[in-house]
N, C-alpha and C positions, 0 to 999 in steps of 0.2 A: 470604537470603544464599547458601544452597547452590545456588540456581538460577543465580546469577551466576557462582559458582565453577565449576559444572559446564560452562556454556557456554565460559568462559575456558579451562578444562582441555581441552575438546575442540579448541579452536583451537591450543593449545600442542602437544597430541598430534599434530595434523595437521602441524605445523611440523617436528617431530622424527621423523616416521614413517619417513623415509628412513634415519635413523641406527639406529632400532630395528628396522628391517626389518619394518615393519607396513603396508607399502604396500597389500597386498591386504585388510587388515582395517579400513582407515580407514572405508570406506563403511558396513559393518554397525555399527561402533563409534559413528559419528555418528547413525545412525538409532536405535539403542538409547539413546544419550545423550539425544536429543530426546524419546523416549518416557518416559524416566526423569524428564526435566524436567517433562513434563506431570503425572506422578505426584507429584512434589514440590509443584507448584502446587496440585493438588487437595487434598493433605494439609495445606497451609498455609492454605487458605481460612478466613477468620475470625480469623486470628492477628494481622494488622496489624503485621508486623515492621518496626521502624524501624532503619535501618542508618546509625548515626552522624549522624542528622539530615541525611543527604544523599540517601538513597533511602528509599522506603516501599513495602512489599509489602502493600497493603490489598487488598480484594476486587476492586476495579476493575482494579488493576495485574495481579493474578494471572490474571483471566479474559482480559485482553489478551495476557499471556504465553502462556497456553494456546493462544489463537488463533494467535499467531506460531509457536509450536512445531509446531502441527498443519499449518499452511500450509507451514512449512519442510520437514516430512516429505514432503508432496506434491510440493514443488518439487524436493527431492533425488531423488525417485522419477522425476519427469519428466526431470530433467537428468542422468541417469546417463551419457549419451554425452559430456557436458561434462567428466567426470572419468575419461575413458579414456586421455588423453594421459599416457604414463608420465613425460615430462619435466616436466609442470606439475601433476601430480596433487596433491601436498601443498600447493602454492601455492594452487590453486583452492579446496581445502577450507578452508585456514586463512583466506583472504580472506573467504569467505562466513561462516564461523563467527565471526570477529572483528567483522564487520559486524552479526551477530546480537546480539553483546554491546552494540553501540551502540543497537540497537532496544530491548533490555532496559532500558538506562539511560533512554532517552527515555520509556518506558512508566512508569517508577517514580520519576523524579527529584522532589525537593522543594527542591533547591538549584540556583540558576541556573548555578553552575560545572559541575554535572553535566549540565545542559541543553547547555552548550557542548561538553563532552566527549562526550556521547552523539551529538550531531550530527556531530562530527568522526570519532569511531570508526566510525559508520555510513557516512559519506560516503567517506572516503579509500579503503577497500577497493573500493567500488563504482566510483570513478574508474578504478582499475586494471582491474577486471573489464570495464568498458565497452570498454576497449582491448585486451582479451585476445586478440582475433583479429588478431595482429600483421601478417598478410599482407593484411589488408583496409584500404584507405585510409579507408573510411567508418567503420570501427571506431576507427581512430586519431583521426579527426576528432571522433567521438563523445566519446571520452575527454578530448580536449583542451578541447572546448566545456564539457563537464560540470565539469571541474576548474576552468577559468577562471571560469566564472559561479558555481560553488559557492564558490570562494574569496571572491568579492565578497559573497555571501550570508553567509558566515561572518564577514566583516568587519562587516557590518551587525549581525549577532547579537551579536558581542562588544562593539561600541560601544553597542548598546541595553542590554545587561546592565550596562555601566559607568554609563550614565545612570540606570538604575533604582536601582543601588546608591547613586549620588550623591543620589538623591531620597529614598529611604527608609532608607538606612544599613544595608541587609542584603541578602544574596543569597537569602534564603529566600523562596519564592513565597508562603508563608503570611503573611509580613510585609506583602505587598501588601494583604491583607484587613484587617489591623489598622491599616495606615496610612490607610485610607479613613475611619476613625473619628476620626483626629486632626485637630484644627483648626490646629495649628501644627507646625513642624518638618519639614514635607514640602513639597518644591517640586513643585507640581502640573504646571507646565510641563515641567520636566525629566523627571518621571515619564511624562507623555504622549508626549514625544519618544522616550524609551527604549522604551516599550511598542510604539510604532508601528514602530520599527526592528526589534524582535524579531518583530513581526507580518510585516514584509516578508521577513525571513529564513526564517521558517517557511512563509510562502506560497510561497517559491521551492522549498522541499523538497517541498511538496505539489503543485507545478506549478499554482498558482492564478494567475489573471489579476490584474495585468499582469506576473507573474513566471514565465510559462509558456513563453517562447520557446525555452528549451533542450530541452524535453521531446520535441517531434516529431523533431528531428535526432538527439538522443541515443538515443531509442527505436529509430529506424530504423537507425542505424549500429551499435549494439551487437549482439553475438550474440543470437539469439532467446532463449536460456535466461537471459541476463543481463537482457534487456528484461523478461522475465516476472518476474524477481526484483525489478526496480525497480518494476514495476506492482503488485506484491503486498506483499512483505515490507517493502520500503523505504517504501511507501505507509502500511502499518500503523504503522511507527515514527514517520513524520512526523505523521500524524493524531493518534496517541496523545500525542506530545509537544506538539502544538498544543492538544489538549483539556486536557492536564494543567495548562497555564498559563492558558489563556483561560477554562477553566471557573471559575477563581477570579477572574480579572480582570473578566469580564462580570457576575459575581454582585455585585460591589461598585462597578464603574465602568461604568454603563450607557451612557456617551457613546461607547464603542467599538462599540456594537451597530450603529450606522448604517454605520460603515466596513466592518464585516464583512458586512453585508447587501449593500452595493454590490459588494464583492469576490466574494461567493458568486453573486450574480445574473449579473455579467459573466462569471464563470468557467463557469457553466452554459450561458449563451447562446453565448459564443465557442467553447467546447469542442465543443458539438454542431453549431453551424452550420458551422464550418470542417471538421469531420469528414465532413460530408455531401458535400464536394467531393473527398475523397481517393480514390485508387484503390489505393495501396499499403496493404496490410492492417495492417502494423505502425504506419504513420503514422496510419491511421484509429483504431487502438486507443489510440495515444498521445493523440489529441485526445479520444477517448472517456474516457480516464483523467482528462483535465482536467475534462470535464463532471461526472464522478462526484466529483471533488475539490470541485467547487462545491456539490454536494448534501451532502457531508459537512460542509463549513464551515457551510452553512445549518442543518443539524441541530444543530451545536454552538452556533451563535449563538442559536437559539431555546432557551435554557437552561431545563431543567426537571429534575425528579427522574428522568425516563425517558431523559435524554440519554445516559448511559453505555451503556444497552442499545441505543438507536437507533444510536449510533455503532458499537458492537461488531457488531450484527447487519448493518448496512450493509457494514462491512468484510468480515465473513464471507461474505456473499452475493457481493459484488464480487470478492473474491480467488479464491473457488472458480470463478466464471465465467471470470475472467481466466486462471487456471491452465489450465482446460479449453481455452479458445480458443488460447492459445499452444502448448499441447501438440499440438493438431491441426495448427497451422501448422508446428510443428517437424517433425512426421512428413511433412507434405506438401512442405515445402521444406527438407530437411535441410542442403543446401549454401548456403541463403540467396541463391541466384542470382536467384530469381523469387519475389516476394512480392505480386504484384498479385492483384486479385480474380479474374482469369482462371484462376488455378490451382485455384480451387474449382469450376470449371465441371463439371457432371455428377458431382460427388463422390458423390452418392447411389448411383450405379451402381458406381463404382470402389471405394468403401468405405462401406457403410451405417453402420457404427459411427462413423466419423469424422464423417459428415454428421449423424447423430443428435446426437452430443456437441456439435458446433459449433452446431447449431440450438438446443439447450437453453441453451448458454452465451450466445448472442447474444440469445435471447428474454428470458433473465433480466436481462441488462444493459439491454435495452430497457424492462424493467418490465412484461412481459406476465404476467397472472395465469394459473395460481396459483403461478408460480415465485417463488423467494426474492427476486429483484430487484424484483418488484412490491411486496411488503410492505416492503422496505427503503425504497423511495421513498414508499410510503404512510405509513409512520410519520413520516418527515420532514415530509411535506406536512400531515398532521393536526396536527402540532405547530405548523407555520407558521400554519395557519388558526386554531388555538386562540389564538395570540398576535395575532389580528386583522390579519394581513398577507396579506389575500386577493389583492392585486395581485401580490405576489411568488409566491404559490402558482400563480396563473394563468400567469405567465411561465415558471415551472419546468415546468409541465405542457406548455405549448406547445413548450418546448425539448426535452422528452422525446419529443414527437411527431416532431421532426426526427431524434432519435436512432433512432426506429423505422425511419425511411426508410433511413438508411445501414446499419443492421444487416440490414435486409431485402435490401439489394443483394447481400450475401454469400449469404443464404439462397436467394434466387432463382437465383443462379448455381449453387449446389449442386444444385438440383432441376431445372436446365435440361438436359435430355437430348436436345434436338432434334438436335444434331450429334454428330460423333464425340467421345467424351469421354475417349479415351485408355485405356491398359491398367488392369486391376484392380490396386489397391494391395495389396501383401502386408504386413499388419500383424500383429505377433506377438500371441500370446494374452495375454502380460503387459500390453501396452499396451491391448488391448481390455478386459480386466478392469478396469483402473484407470480408463479413460475412461468405461465404463458405470457404475462405482461413483460417479464424480464426478457424472455426470448424475443418477443416482438421488438422491444427496445434495442436489443443488441443488433438485430437486423436493420432497424430503422436508422440508427446512427452510423451504420456502415454504408447505407445507401445514400445518405445526405450529409456527409461530413462538412460540406461547404455551408449548409444551413446552420450547423452547430457553430462553425467559425463566425458567421455573420452575427449570430445572437450574442456571443460572449466576448468576441475579440475585435469587434469593429466599433 
């Protein structure tokens, strides 16, 4: 409970910082608060706190909250320039922090009313953040599309929750398990329709096919720091919320497995194939994010005792690589006027640190060993093969090979020094230290995944 209160308090402090004359102290307060949140979670591991039968802080919830808090610290570090506008300082902080409260709820809910609240508390601030560059027509368009389509998804979610309640007579997700054992009193048809509607809504939040159309436009139009927030922290919340519900549904209702397999395979294929034709880096990373969402759904669908670790490790690997890639893009194109692959041309000469970091991030997302992205995909594919779904594993591997192609387009551009590559980029020591630390961390968690497993899941 104290983790939720801490995050909420940070958001409230940000709102009233102007009144309390704490404007210059917001940033360190937020970073310290997130570090304290990690400490609270570590201290609470094994306690399984039940909050009014609405939320539960079990081991899985707490390790996902630790991941969210850690990635949030990295994101705030990357996005320092986003919080320099004196007129919008407290607004930006409070919007991000309140959306983190939504992520917390999605990670730990056990009541479907909290699922709806978590989705809305997460989404509404991000709608605003996507349009935070008011002078940009693309940013305004991004916010409008995200809000409009997100509203439809919320409608599907609310209607699905209503149908599930009508079928089982409870908002508790645990009631879905017990209802599978009842022979009478449960409307199977109503339950199926309700679960499918919830699935559609959650697929939208994860940008899974066929509910992915918003992602490329929103990712491209939003400010780069907001795009990175959506690709990392919002993704963690959506995936954790999806796993929280469908980890139970799939355990007792196997008929949904086929639907999720179809969605995951289409998401992997379409995300990677369309990404290969993109020249705008943010748009390419958006389609890449769609492909990774497919792998995450596939890992959850192949439900096993290792699914929580596989999902958590994949999110850790992907979000670290994504933060690193967007950090480099932000330093290369701070004004967001040019985001094509051409801006990476000859980067190895202009800034070796940026080139090295971007290379590590892209190779990890492509699944090249021994980086963390390789083992993230490896764990998913091993689980798929173990469940006798060899054809799906082959399709996923082939789609990943397409991913190698478009990631290498950027890498080749960075190491292309044949022509004039432009002036040397002046990067501060602060950015160099954090980017190199990120690169080392991506390599480290790829080399010792068993060490990560023992720390958090044993």
